[in-house]
Backbone as CSV, one residue per row, in Angstrom:
resi,resn,N_x,N_y,N_z,CA_x,CA_y,CA_z,C_x,C_y,C_z
1,GLN,-19.656,-15.999,-18.535,-20.903,-16.152,-17.795,-20.609,-16.019,-16.299
2,VAL,-21.282,-15.078,-15.660,-21.093,-14.876,-14.226,-21.624,-16.081,-13.460
3,GLN,-20.900,-16.507,-12.452,-21.346,-17.594,-11.583,-21.463,-17.081,-10.156
4,LEU,-22.541,-17.467,-9.493,-22.750,-17.151,-8.089,-22.792,-18.460,-7.315
5,VAL,-21.985,-18.549,-6.268,-21.923,-19.770,-5.478,-22.182,-19.428,-4.022
6,GLU,-23.253,-20.022,-3.475,-23.600,-19.792,-2.074,-22.957,-20.844,-1.179
7,SER,-22.761,-20.481,0.066,-22.266,-21.423,1.066,-22.757,-20.981,2.434
8,GLY,-22.646,-21.889,3.406,-22.976,-21.539,4.782,-24.292,-22.067,5.297
9,GLY,-25.069,-22.716,4.428,-26.334,-23.264,4.896,-26.113,-24.472,5.793
10,GLY,-27.198,-24.947,6.399,-27.097,-26.116,7.262,-28.300,-26.249,8.161
11,LEU,-28.136,-27.098,9.167,-29.182,-27.368,10.138,-28.837,-26.667,11.453
12,VAL,-29.797,-25.938,11.998,-29.566,-25.214,13.244,-30.847,-25.246,14.069
13,GLN,-30.699,-25.185,15.370,-31.869,-25.144,16.247,-32.458,-23.745,16.270
14,ALA,-33.729,-23.674,16.578,-34.392,-22.384,16.719,-33.635,-21.524,17.729
15,GLY,-33.484,-20.256,17.379,-32.730,-19.326,18.213,-31.265,-19.232,17.843
16,GLY,-30.820,-20.126,16.996,-29.417,-20.137,16.587,-29.127,-19.164,15.454
17,SER,-27.895,-19.238,14.974,-27.421,-18.314,13.936,-26.719,-19.074,12.820
18,LEU,-26.770,-18.493,11.646,-26.005,-18.967,10.491,-25.546,-17.750,9.700
19,ARG,-24.449,-17.919,8.995,-23.945,-16.859,8.118,-23.798,-17.436,6.717
20,LEU,-24.565,-16.902,5.798,-24.477,-17.319,4.407,-23.538,-16.395,3.650
21,SER,-22.837,-16.968,2.687,-21.963,-16.188,1.823,-22.250,-16.545,0.372
22,CYS,-22.018,-15.589,-0.490,-22.202,-15.800,-1.926,-21.079,-15.077,-2.651
23,VAL,-20.343,-15.824,-3.448,-19.225,-15.255,-4.192,-19.555,-15.257,-5.677
24,ALA,-19.357,-14.118,-6.301,-19.545,-14.003,-7.747,-18.203,-14.143,-8.438
25,SER,-18.144,-14.992,-9.455,-16.908,-15.185,-10.213,-17.177,-14.966,-11.697
26,ARG,-16.100,-14.883,-12.445,-16.183,-14.626,-13.892,-16.906,-13.301,-14.146
27,VAL,-16.622,-12.325,-13.305,-17.274,-11.016,-13.420,-16.360,-10.086,-14.192
28,SER,-16.839,-9.557,-15.303,-16.042,-8.641,-16.126,-16.643,-7.248,-16.166
29,ALA,-17.694,-7.036,-15.368,-18.338,-5.724,-15.304,-18.695,-5.449,-13.840
30,SER,-19.170,-4.265,-13.575,-19.501,-3.909,-12.199,-20.763,-4.637,-11.741
31,ILE,-20.765,-4.996,-10.447,-21.946,-5.615,-9.862,-22.770,-4.516,-9.215
32,ASN,-24.009,-4.438,-9.565,-24.900,-3.429,-8.999,-25.526,-3.999,-7.727
33,ALA,-26.824,-4.090,-7.661,-27.455,-4.619,-6.459,-27.230,-6.124,-6.343
34,MET,-27.139,-6.580,-5.112,-27.080,-8.006,-4.810,-28.160,-8.298,-3.782
35,GLY,-28.570,-9.550,-3.719,-29.640,-9.845,-2.775,-29.734,-11.303,-2.407
36,TRP,-30.550,-11.539,-1.405,-30.863,-12.895,-0.964,-32.372,-13.101,-1.046
37,TYR,-32.755,-14.221,-1.590,-34.144,-14.653,-1.655,-34.224,-16.050,-1.049
38,ARG,-35.426,-16.476,-0.740,-35.599,-17.834,-0.218,-36.888,-18.444,-0.743
39,GLN,-36.877,-19.768,-0.782,-38.055,-20.492,-1.238,-38.275,-21.702,-0.345
40,ALA,-39.391,-21.698,0.344,-39.778,-22.824,1.185,-40.599,-23.807,0.352
41,PRO,-40.657,-25.069,0.755,-41.426,-26.058,-0.003,-42.879,-25.624,-0.190
42,GLY,-43.333,-25.679,-1.435,-44.718,-25.339,-1.733,-45.008,-23.852,-1.763
43,LYS,-43.984,-23.028,-1.620,-44.195,-21.582,-1.610,-43.383,-20.920,-2.721
44,GLN,-43.765,-19.690,-3.030,-43.033,-18.930,-4.036,-41.744,-18.368,-3.443
45,ARG,-40.793,-18.121,-4.327,-39.556,-17.487,-3.898,-39.874,-16.080,-3.409
46,GLU,-39.264,-15.696,-2.286,-39.563,-14.382,-1.712,-38.275,-13.649,-1.359
47,LEU,-38.388,-12.333,-1.370,-37.270,-11.474,-1.018,-36.919,-11.633,0.453
48,VAL,-35.622,-11.690,0.728,-35.143,-11.652,2.108,-34.478,-10.302,2.375
49,ALA,-33.488,-9.963,1.562,-32.766,-8.706,1.748,-32.009,-8.364,0.478
50,THR,-31.818,-7.073,0.248,-31.015,-6.610,-0.876,-30.053,-5.538,-0.405
51,ILE,-28.996,-5.345,-1.198,-28.017,-4.314,-0.884,-27.479,-3.748,-2.190
52,THR,-27.409,-2.426,-2.272,-26.889,-1.790,-3.475,-25.364,-1.735,-3.417
53,SER,-24.765,-1.294,-4.510,-23.313,-1.192,-4.555,-22.785,-0.148,-3.566
54,SER,-23.630,0.802,-3.197,-23.219,1.831,-2.239,-23.553,1.464,-0.800
55,GLY,-24.215,0.306,-0.609,-24.475,-0.175,0.738,-25.868,0.055,1.282
56,SER,-26.759,0.594,0.497,-28.136,0.758,0.960,-28.815,-0.603,1.016
57,THR,-29.541,-0.827,2.096,-30.142,-2.145,2.317,-31.665,-2.079,2.394
58,ASN,-32.268,-3.241,2.136,-33.716,-3.386,2.226,-33.989,-4.797,2.739
59,TYR,-34.955,-4.915,3.655,-35.251,-6.206,4.268,-36.744,-6.516,4.208
60,ALA,-37.050,-7.785,4.122,-38.425,-8.228,4.312,-38.794,-7.995,5.768
61,ASP,-40.051,-7.653,6.009,-40.486,-7.389,7.378,-40.234,-8.582,8.299
62,SER,-40.345,-9.784,7.743,-40.227,-10.986,8.563,-38.819,-11.228,9.100
63,VAL,-37.823,-10.545,8.521,-36.436,-10.787,8.962,-35.776,-9.541,9.542
64,LYS,-36.471,-8.417,9.498,-35.894,-7.186,10.059,-35.504,-7.403,11.509
65,ASP,-34.395,-6.828,11.888,-33.853,-6.893,13.249,-33.286,-8.262,13.596
66,ARG,-33.347,-9.235,12.664,-32.746,-10.550,12.902,-31.641,-10.856,11.890
67,PHE,-31.835,-10.415,10.664,-30.883,-10.697,9.591,-30.153,-9.417,9.203
68,THR,-28.898,-9.577,8.784,-28.112,-8.440,8.309,-27.408,-8.821,7.016
69,ILE,-27.627,-8.025,5.979,-26.948,-8.241,4.709,-25.754,-7.303,4.620
70,SER,-24.669,-7.808,4.058,-23.475,-6.984,3.864,-22.762,-7.456,2.612
71,ARG,-21.833,-6.657,2.113,-21.111,-7.073,0.913,-19.691,-6.529,0.969
72,ASP,-18.837,-7.238,0.261,-17.447,-6.827,0.082,-17.254,-6.650,-1.418
73,ASN,-17.267,-5.415,-1.868,-17.191,-5.157,-3.307,-15.863,-5.620,-3.907
74,ALA,-14.807,-5.519,-3.147,-13.495,-5.923,-3.659,-13.432,-7.421,-3.913
75,LYS,-14.237,-8.183,-3.168,-14.220,-9.640,-3.303,-15.466,-10.168,-4.007
76,ASN,-16.314,-9.272,-4.511,-17.553,-9.678,-5.206,-18.361,-10.655,-4.354
77,THR,-18.481,-10.333,-3.081,-19.121,-11.238,-2.132,-20.245,-10.528,-1.389
78,VAL,-21.311,-11.271,-1.135,-22.406,-10.772,-0.311,-22.654,-11.798,0.797
79,HIS,-22.939,-11.298,1.990,-23.174,-12.164,3.139,-24.566,-11.908,3.694
80,LEU,-25.071,-12.913,4.398,-26.324,-12.764,5.121,-26.129,-13.369,6.506
81,GLN,-26.045,-12.517,7.517,-25.953,-12.970,8.896,-27.368,-13.155,9.425
82,MET,-27.670,-14.376,9.838,-29.018,-14.703,10.288,-28.968,-15.084,11.766
83,ASN,-29.623,-14.296,12.588,-29.683,-14.541,14.025,-31.115,-14.829,14.447
84,SER,-31.259,-15.373,15.636,-32.589,-15.674,16.193,-33.453,-16.423,15.184
85,LEU,-32.882,-17.460,14.595,-33.575,-18.193,13.540,-34.820,-18.895,14.068
86,LYS,-35.831,-18.963,13.219,-37.107,-19.588,13.544,-37.367,-20.732,12.563
87,PRO,-38.186,-21.696,12.952,-38.504,-22.784,12.010,-39.068,-22.271,10.691
88,GLU,-39.786,-21.165,10.729,-40.355,-20.624,9.483,-39.299,-20.008,8.569
89,ASP,-38.070,-19.907,9.024,-36.972,-19.454,8.163,-36.425,-20.599,7.299
90,THR,-36.899,-21.809,7.543,-36.442,-22.969,6.757,-36.797,-22.785,5.287
91,ALA,-35.787,-22.880,4.446,-35.972,-22.674,3.006,-34.640,-22.902,2.300
92,VAL,-34.715,-22.913,0.981,-33.501,-22.816,0.172,-33.243,-21.327,-0.051
93,TYR,-32.038,-20.905,0.252,-31.673,-19.500,0.131,-30.830,-19.300,-1.128
94,TYR,-31.238,-18.322,-1.920,-30.564,-18.026,-3.181,-30.004,-16.604,-3.148
95,CYS,-28.817,-16.430,-3.689,-28.343,-15.060,-3.874,-28.508,-14.687,-5.334
96,ASN,-28.601,-13.400,-5.593,-28.628,-12.912,-6.968,-27.802,-11.647,-7.081
97,ALA,-27.544,-11.280,-8.321,-26.746,-10.086,-8.582,-27.135,-9.508,-9.934
98,PHE,-27.202,-8.186,-9.990,-27.402,-7.468,-11.239,-26.026,-6.978,-11.680
99,VAL,-25.632,-7.387,-12.894,-24.263,-7.141,-13.338,-24.253,-6.316,-14.612
100,GLY,-23.354,-5.322,-14.643,-23.116,-4.578,-15.860,-24.088,-3.452,-16.125
101,PHE,-23.847,-2.750,-17.233,-24.641,-1.575,-17.596,-26.105,-1.917,-17.822
102,VAL,-26.353,-3.097,-18.389,-27.743,-3.477,-18.658,-28.355,-4.246,-17.491
103,ALA,-27.589,-4.374,-16.410,-28.086,-5.031,-15.190,-28.625,-6.429,-15.468
104,THR,-27.814,-7.255,-16.065,-28.188,-8.652,-16.273,-28.290,-9.347,-14.922
105,LEU,-29.361,-10.111,-14.745,-29.625,-10.773,-13.476,-29.084,-12.196,-13.486
106,TYR,-28.319,-12.519,-12.457,-27.786,-13.869,-12.279,-28.234,-14.411,-10.920
107,TRP,-28.395,-15.756,-10.877,-28.800,-16.427,-9.649,-27.791,-17.506,-9.287
108,GLY,-27.640,-17.735,-7.995,-26.880,-18.877,-7.528,-27.741,-20.125,-7.523
109,GLN,-27.131,-21.240,-7.119,-27.830,-22.516,-7.162,-28.621,-22.786,-5.879
110,GLY,-28.376,-21.998,-4.847,-29.123,-22.125,-3.606,-28.399,-22.925,-2.549
111,THR,-28.708,-22.621,-1.299,-28.167,-23.375,-0.168,-29.299,-23.596,0.838
112,GLN,-29.382,-24.818,1.338,-30.482,-25.191,2.219,-30.226,-24.706,3.645
113,VAL,-31.238,-24.075,4.222,-31.222,-23.700,5.635,-32.406,-24.385,6.301
114,THR,-32.120,-25.163,7.319,-33.170,-25.864,8.053,-33.082,-25.488,9.527
115,VAL,-34.193,-25.001,10.069,-34.239,-24.602,11.472,-35.194,-25.536,12.209
116,SER,-34.664,-26.254,13.164,-35.487,-27.214,13.922,-36.066,-26.544,15.163
117,SER,-37.244,-26.994,15.547,-37.904,-26.400,16.718,-37.530,-27.125,17.999
């Protein structure tokens, strides 16, 4: 069973930066797309950014030009560099990954990001 473990969340002031990381373990097949989603209290989980195995990226409009997604295929790791953070970025951030030929979807347990004003 593939496991995804996020790290790097925390409390930061508005305008600050955080770097989230997600490591996939117990992987016996290729990892296809990976991504970051977030869920704020009382809201639905929403897309933040995705990246394919070849490096193509996609971002939510709300984070474009502030967040950067990257991955290290050799280490089965995906990162999310978050700059110019705003209070509305406060949420639990989850990474996911599509693994193998049938693209089975796995989720991490989430990491809390809190941005104070």
